[in-house]
ChimeraX commands (.cxc) that place a marker at each C-alpha (Angstrom):
marker #1 position -28.41,13.92,-45.83 radius 0.5
marker #1 position -29.82,10.57,-44.73 radius 0.5
marker #1 position -29.62,11.56,-41.07 radius 0.5
marker #1 position -31.35,14.87,-41.82 radius 0.5
marker #1 position -34.02,13.01,-43.77 radius 0.5
marker #1 position -34.45,10.65,-40.85 radius 0.5
marker #1 position -35.07,13.61,-38.51 radius 0.5
marker #1 position -37.52,15.06,-41.01 radius 0.5
marker #1 position -39.34,11.73,-41.34 radius 0.5
marker #1 position -39.64,11.39,-37.55 radius 0.5
marker #1 position -40.86,14.97,-37.26 radius 0.5
marker #1 position -43.53,14.57,-39.93 radius 0.5
marker #1 position -44.51,11.19,-38.49 radius 0.5
marker #1 position -44.91,12.70,-35.04 radius 0.5
marker #1 position -46.84,15.69,-36.39 radius 0.5
marker #1 position -49.12,13.55,-38.55 radius 0.5
marker #1 position -51.42,12.75,-35.64 radius 0.5
marker #1 position -53.86,15.42,-34.36 radius 0.5
marker #1 position -53.51,14.23,-30.76 radius 0.5
marker #1 position -49.74,14.65,-30.88 radius 0.5
marker #1 position -50.10,18.13,-32.36 radius 0.5
marker #1 position -52.54,18.96,-29.55 radius 0.5
marker #1 position -50.06,17.65,-26.96 radius 0.5
marker #1 position -47.38,19.96,-28.38 radius 0.5
marker #1 position -49.76,22.91,-28.29 radius 0.5
marker #1 position -50.68,22.11,-24.69 radius 0.5
marker #1 position -47.04,21.82,-23.64 radius 0.5
marker #1 position -46.29,25.07,-25.46 radius 0.5
marker #1 position -48.72,26.87,-23.19 radius 0.5
marker #1 position -47.23,25.46,-20.01 radius 0.5
marker #1 position -45.17,22.53,-18.84 radius 0.5
marker #1 position -47.28,19.64,-17.63 radius 0.5
marker #1 position -46.54,18.80,-14.02 radius 0.5
marker #1 position -47.13,15.13,-14.73 radius 0.5
marker #1 position -48.29,12.77,-17.43 radius 0.5
marker #1 position -51.47,12.36,-15.41 radius 0.5
marker #1 position -52.23,16.08,-15.46 radius 0.5
marker #1 position -51.51,16.16,-19.19 radius 0.5
marker #1 position -53.84,13.23,-19.79 radius 0.5
marker #1 position -56.71,15.16,-18.16 radius 0.5
marker #1 position -56.83,17.35,-21.28 radius 0.5
marker #1 position -57.36,14.40,-23.62 radius 0.5
marker #1 position -60.08,11.78,-23.76 radius 0.5
marker #1 position -57.80,8.75,-23.58 radius 0.5
marker #1 position -56.15,6.46,-21.13 radius 0.5
marker #1 position -52.84,7.36,-19.55 radius 0.5
marker #1 position -51.28,4.43,-21.44 radius 0.5
marker #1 position -52.57,5.82,-24.74 radius 0.5
marker #1 position -51.21,9.26,-23.96 radius 0.5
marker #1 position -47.83,7.79,-23.01 radius 0.5
marker #1 position -47.60,6.13,-26.43 radius 0.5
marker #1 position -48.18,9.48,-28.14 radius 0.5
marker #1 position -45.64,11.19,-25.89 radius 0.5
marker #1 position -43.09,8.45,-26.68 radius 0.5
marker #1 position -43.42,9.16,-30.43 radius 0.5
marker #1 position -42.94,12.87,-29.78 radius 0.5
marker #1 position -39.97,12.12,-27.54 radius 0.5
marker #1 position -38.32,9.93,-30.19 radius 0.5
marker #1 position -38.65,12.83,-32.63 radius 0.5
marker #1 position -36.98,15.15,-30.10 radius 0.5
marker #1 position -40.09,17.31,-29.80 radius 0.5
marker #1 position -40.83,16.41,-26.17 radius 0.5
marker #1 position -38.70,15.43,-23.20 radius 0.5
marker #1 position -39.81,13.58,-20.11 radius 0.5
marker #1 position -38.10,13.31,-16.76 radius 0.5
marker #1 position -39.02,11.01,-13.94 radius 0.5
marker #1 position -38.84,12.62,-10.50 radius 0.5
marker #1 position -39.77,10.10,-7.85 radius 0.5
marker #1 position -42.97,8.46,-9.05 radius 0.5
marker #1 position -44.00,11.36,-11.28 radius 0.5
marker #1 position -42.97,11.73,-14.92 radius 0.5
marker #1 position -42.77,15.40,-15.98 radius 0.5
marker #1 position -43.23,16.33,-19.62 radius 0.5
marker #1 position -42.07,19.45,-21.47 radius 0.5
marker #1 position -41.24,20.62,-24.98 radius 0.5
marker #1 position -38.04,19.10,-26.30 radius 0.5
marker #1 position -34.91,20.64,-27.77 radius 0.5
marker #1 position -35.91,20.37,-31.45 radius 0.5
marker #1 position -37.57,23.47,-32.79 radius 0.5
marker #1 position -38.72,22.08,-36.17 radius 0.5
marker #1 position -36.33,24.21,-38.23 radius 0.5
marker #1 position -35.84,21.27,-40.61 radius 0.5
marker #1 position -39.60,20.98,-41.12 radius 0.5
marker #1 position -39.96,24.73,-41.69 radius 0.5
marker #1 position -37.05,24.71,-44.15 radius 0.5
marker #1 position -38.53,21.77,-46.09 radius 0.5
marker #1 position -41.95,23.42,-46.19 radius 0.5
marker #1 position -40.45,26.70,-47.44 radius 0.5
marker #1 position -38.57,24.89,-50.21 radius 0.5
marker #1 position -41.70,22.96,-51.19 radius 0.5
marker #1 position -43.83,26.11,-51.18 radius 0.5
marker #1 position -41.27,27.85,-53.40 radius 0.5
marker #1 position -41.36,24.93,-55.83 radius 0.5
marker #1 position -45.17,25.04,-56.00 radius 0.5
marker #1 position -45.21,28.79,-56.48 radius 0.5
marker #1 position -42.72,28.50,-59.35 radius 0.5
marker #1 position -44.88,25.84,-61.01 radius 0.5
marker #1 position -47.98,28.02,-60.64 radius 0.5
marker #1 position -46.08,30.99,-62.09 radius 0.5
marker #1 position -45.09,28.85,-65.10 radius 0.5
marker #1 position -48.70,27.76,-65.53 radius 0.5
marker #1 position -49.87,31.37,-65.35 radius 0.5
marker #1 position -47.30,32.36,-67.99 radius 0.5
marker #1 position -48.42,29.50,-70.24 radius 0.5
marker #1 position -52.09,30.42,-69.87 radius 0.5
marker #1 position -51.35,34.08,-70.66 radius 0.5
marker #1 position -49.37,33.09,-73.76 radius 0.5
marker #1 position -52.07,30.76,-75.04 radius 0.5
marker #1 position -55.08,32.90,-74.12 radius 0.5
marker #1 position -57.40,33.18,-77.08 radius 0.5
marker #1 position -55.41,30.65,-79.10 radius 0.5
marker #1 position -57.67,28.00,-80.71 radius 0.5
marker link #1:1,2 radius 0.2
marker link #1:2,3 radius 0.2
marker link #1:3,4 radius 0.2
marker link #1:4,5 radius 0.2
marker link #1:5,6 radius 0.2
marker link #1:6,7 radius 0.2
marker link #1:7,8 radius 0.2
marker link #1:8,9 radius 0.2
marker link #1:9,10 radius 0.2
marker link #1:10,11 radius 0.2
marker link #1:11,12 radius 0.2
marker link #1:12,13 radius 0.2
marker link #1:13,14 radius 0.2
marker link #1:14,15 radius 0.2
marker link #1:15,16 radius 0.2
marker link #1:16,17 radius 0.2
marker link #1:17,18 radius 0.2
marker link #1:18,19 radius 0.2
marker link #1:19,20 radius 0.2
marker link #1:20,21 radius 0.2
marker link #1:21,22 radius 0.2
marker link #1:22,23 radius 0.2
marker link #1:23,24 radius 0.2
marker link #1:24,25 radius 0.2
marker link #1:25,26 radius 0.2
marker link #1:26,27 radius 0.2
marker link #1:27,28 radius 0.2
marker link #1:28,29 radius 0.2
marker link #1:29,30 radius 0.2
marker link #1:30,31 radius 0.2
marker link #1:31,32 radius 0.2
marker link #1:32,33 radius 0.2
marker link #1:33,34 radius 0.2
marker link #1:34,35 radius 0.2
marker link #1:35,36 radius 0.2
marker link #1:36,37 radius 0.2
marker link #1:37,38 radius 0.2
marker link #1:38,39 radius 0.2
marker link #1:39,40 radius 0.2
marker link #1:40,41 radius 0.2
marker link #1:41,42 radius 0.2
marker link #1:42,43 radius 0.2
marker link #1:43,44 radius 0.2
marker link #1:44,45 radius 0.2
marker link #1:45,46 radius 0.2
marker link #1:46,47 radius 0.2
marker link #1:47,48 radius 0.2
marker link #1:48,49 radius 0.2
marker link #1:49,50 radius 0.2
marker link #1:50,51 radius 0.2
marker link #1:51,52 radius 0.2
marker link #1:52,53 radius 0.2
marker link #1:53,54 radius 0.2
marker link #1:54,55 radius 0.2
marker link #1:55,56 radius 0.2
marker link #1:56,57 radius 0.2
marker link #1:57,58 radius 0.2
marker link #1:58,59 radius 0.2
marker link #1:59,60 radius 0.2
marker link #1:60,61 radius 0.2
marker link #1:61,62 radius 0.2
marker link #1:62,63 radius 0.2
marker link #1:63,64 radius 0.2
marker link #1:64,65 radius 0.2
marker link #1:65,66 radius 0.2
marker link #1:66,67 radius 0.2
marker link #1:67,68 radius 0.2
marker link #1:68,69 radius 0.2
marker link #1:69,70 radius 0.2
marker link #1:70,71 radius 0.2
marker link #1:71,72 radius 0.2
marker link #1:72,73 radius 0.2
marker link #1:73,74 radius 0.2
marker link #1:74,75 radius 0.2
marker link #1:75,76 radius 0.2
marker link #1:76,77 radius 0.2
marker link #1:77,78 radius 0.2
marker link #1:78,79 radius 0.2
marker link #1:79,80 radius 0.2
marker link #1:80,81 radius 0.2
marker link #1:81,82 radius 0.2
marker link #1:82,83 radius 0.2
marker link #1:83,84 radius 0.2
marker link #1:84,85 radius 0.2
marker link #1:85,86 radius 0.2
marker link #1:86,87 radius 0.2
marker link #1:87,88 radius 0.2
marker link #1:88,89 radius 0.2
marker link #1:89,90 radius 0.2
marker link #1:90,91 radius 0.2
marker link #1:91,92 radius 0.2
marker link #1:92,93 radius 0.2
marker link #1:93,94 radius 0.2
marker link #1:94,95 radius 0.2
marker link #1:95,96 radius 0.2
marker link #1:96,97 radius 0.2
marker link #1:97,98 radius 0.2
marker link #1:98,99 radius 0.2
marker link #1:99,100 radius 0.2
marker link #1:100,101 radius 0.2
marker link #1:101,102 radius 0.2
marker link #1:102,103 radius 0.2
marker link #1:103,104 radius 0.2
marker link #1:104,105 radius 0.2
marker link #1:105,106 radius 0.2
marker link #1:106,107 radius 0.2
marker link #1:107,108 radius 0.2
marker link #1:108,109 radius 0.2
marker link #1:109,110 radius 0.2
marker link #1:110,111 radius 0.2
marker link #1:111,112 radius 0.2
view
């Protein structure tokens, strides 16, 4: 479970930044031919973009490959099933709590 939690922590950490989420969305549309071409879509230095890509790569959400002098970037092997599963479980928990609150309010409606 610790290893799974570690993957989940890295995933949420990587997804916590709007720039990293935007990078994933951009790579989902098409593979970037280079880090330089990817950086053209963001208002930041190439070094700044590389730092974001490194976080995504450590989480398994992005892979990079150096071909000659060019580093290609694409979506990684992880598909966020662990994040989706955690979110579904959390949503179920919240819905159950709201159902219990609704039941309580119905039972106590009109009670002084």
